[in-house]
TIFI-50937 format. One record per residue (C-alpha): x, y, z. Coordinates in steps of 0.05 Angstrom, whole numbers, plus 5000, padded with zeros to 4 digits. Last residue first. Example, Ala and Ser with C-alpha at 12.3 -4.5 7.8 and 13.67 -1.06 7.14 Angstrom:
<nodes>
527349795143;524649105156;
</nodes>
This chain:
<nodes>
510353765317;507153175328;500253385339;498453515270;501552895247;497052515284;491152845258;493752745191;494352065198;487351905213;484952295162;489551975114;486451375139;480451575107;483151465032;481850685036;474750825067;473051275012;476150824952;471650204987;465550644991;465750914914;467850224887;461049934934;456050514908;458050384836;457049614840;449949734872;448650134816;449249584779;454949364727;453248884668;454048214697;460347874668;461947574600;463748104564;470248114616;471248564681;477048834715;476749454762;476949114833;482548674831;480548464897;485748564963;489647984972;495948345009;493149095028;499349445029;499750155062;506050665044;506751335079;511451795050;517752275083;523151825062;519651175105;513851055139;511450355125;504349955126;502849255126;496048895117;493648105118;493247555078;487847295116;483147845102;485648315059;480148825047;475148915106;477948525148;485048825148;481949525142;478949435206;486049235238;488849845197;483550345230;484349985302;491950205303;491050885268;485750995332;490650765385;495751235358;501350945315;504651575291;506151915348;508651255381;514351135326;515651805327;518351695401;521650985383;525551245330;529250715290;523150295281;520449575268;512749405289;510348825287;502648625272;497048175283;496948045359;500248625371;494248995349;490448615391;494348805454;494249475439;499549745474;505449685425;511349245426;517849585388;522949145351;528849545339;531249555259;534449045215;528648735180;526548025179;520847765140;515747125147;509547545133;503147295160;505047695222;503348345185;509748815180;508549595212;515749825191;517850555221;523651015187;526051595224;525252415220;519152355183;517753055148;511353365154;507553545098;504952795074;506552445013;501651835012;502151204974;496650674974;498649944945;492949454930;493348714915;498348154896;503948054938;508147454953;511447335026;518347395043;522646785054;527746845004;527547555012;531447655079;528848435085;533248955094;530549545133;534350205133;534250265056;540150745041;546750275047;542949705011;541450094956;548450384950;552449704957;547849404903;549350024860;556649854874;555849204859;551949274791;545849144791;540648694751;539648204803;540348574870;535048174910;531747554875;526247704825;521847184826;520046924764;512746584759;506046774771;504947514759;503147854817;497848424807;500949114831;493549554851;494050244849;492250784897;496651514895;496852014947;498952734953;495853035018;491553625029;484553335045;485952854985;489853094925;490552694864;491952054844;488051334823;493050804789;489450244754;494949864742;501749644758;503248904734;507948444779;514348034775;515247714843;520248104891;518147764954;515348305001;516548815052;523049075027;519849825017;525950004967;523449414920;515549724918;519250444893;523250044841;517749694815;513850254800;506850344837;502350454782;499550664705;495850264661;488450454681;490451134689;485151604741;485352284754;482852584817;480653314806;473853114799;472852784858;468652144875;464852294820;471352384777;473751714800;465551304784;465751674708;473451334698;471550654718;466050714677;468251064614;475350904594;476250304643;469749934605;472350154547;479249854554;475849204574;471549244508;476949354459;481148804510;475548234490;
</nodes>
């Protein structure tokens, strides 16, 4: 069974990714690191398996898109495995501290983008499905529908409003409906990176020997979904071009 899954990813999925853009790379066993995931502080620190990483440069922006699949059992408590000195440094350098005991578990897709523009502050867009609390001032946006689904925490109100334009907020709501449903979408602007978390997004690159053979429709759907996720980079690029 494992041999078939390896063949499926190495041949079928790799061909699809190459067809989207020959410069994109696909690594079935790579993905967001536990350290980077933990640093954002949006979700509970459950054990997860990172896989199916697509990376490259899209319209001038370096990105990686991967899946973080939750492994049942064994929540990682904040600070476990760190000396008091290192734990203290991690707390100080992270602008937003999550109360992990109430945090929601994550299993889905993660998009990480590195922009040419340096962020002066840090902004968290948290789905209202999350039971998390952050250090940082809560900012209410002008979009009522957006406020019904998300909470915004930021230490730079001016920058947050340049980043979270009406078009971008609408795009986040659309991505939630398309990919995450009830589990929700969350995002973070920090350390000069943009993070997009699609909790509950399907594990789109898996198969078994008993699954139906992939069809042309399946190929089109995978291409469409990846293109739709990357299109949020276009929206952010426009915002950053204005904010100089």
